C-alpha positions, 0 to 999 in steps of 0.5 A: 565689223566695218568699224573694226576695219576702219579702226585698224586701217587708221592705226596702220596709217599712223604707225607708218608715219611714226616708223618713217619718222624713226627711220629718218632720225636713225639715218641722221644719228651721225649728222652734226647737231641734227635735231630729231622729229617726234610724232604726236598721236591723237585718238578719234572721239569715243562713240557711244554704243547702244543695243537696240531691241523691242524694249528700246535702247540699252547702253552698252558703253563707249568704243574707241575709234582708233588714232591718227597723227595729230602732227610732228615736232622737232626735238630741240634738246641739245646734243652732246659736245664732241672735241675736235681741236679744229678752230672752225668747228663750233658748237653753241652751248645754250639757245641760238642758231648760226646764221648762214646765207645760201650760195645759191639764192642768197636767202638766209637760213639758220643751223646748229651745225658748226662744222665750218671751213675757210674756202679759197677766198677766205670766207667762212662757209658751211660744208655745202658752201653757204656763207656764215654770217657775222654782224656785218655780213659774210665772215671773210678772213685773210688767207695769211692772217692766221692763226685764227681764234673764235671766243665764247662771244663769237668774235673771230680774231686773227693775227691783226685783231678782231675780224668779225663777230658771228651773227647768232640768232635766237627765236621766241618760238623755235617750234615755229621754225620751218625745218629744211634739208641740209640741217637748215631751218628757215624763219617764219612769221610765228618764230619771232626772232629775238632782238640782240642783247644789249651791252652787259645783258647775258647772251643766252649762249656760248660759242665753243671753238674746237668742238661740235654738237652731236645729234640728239638722237638716242639710237637704242631708244629709236630702235626699240620704238621702231621695233614696237611700231613694226609689231603694232603694224603687224598686229593691226594687219592681222586684225584686218585679215581677221575682219576680212575673213569674218566679213567674207563668211557673213556674205557668203555663208550666213543666210545661205539656204540649207 
């Protein structure tokens, strides 16, 4: 009886984590280049159930002991491309991340969100003011040096020629990147940044100027999964109430003198 309580409680905890993840995904459905999270579930080991009697043990079968959250991972599937017409709106087609440097602590981060702008000093920045990085550092343009153009290789050019080339980072293991707030990722020891392609080698990506990558969240699928998760939670909650009532009767009524 208590085993049933523990199994239902474990399922409720796992369902809560899944629902929270779905809610986070849905809240970012309109965030540029947002990559949704998915949850992996794992069942507890099966238990062998035996019936004990005066004749010895008799095998009844196996019992599932419930499930738990094994971990979560980022879905790096590309989002759809949306035309904007803004030169500094950039979308990466293929593998890769824009490299940015924090205006707060100077740390280097990576993002797929290419909704950039030029600040009052001519620096190419993110919406949060972080500096977009080129091969030689911060990308800075003369305020009167336009019109500007960014080609498929990430070369930023103005009226007087090429100004900079965007630093696009690629990793051996994207799942090892640490996901942060503000649509940023941070490299870890296990992500292993790939070396720059040699001259003539394929880049593995293309920069599309005047376009933005949308989030890869399917709102309909997320809503359906969210409803299923809530119904599962309610079913497990009712299961706990039933076990609790049965346990109460066993304690208060079974064995009572008549």
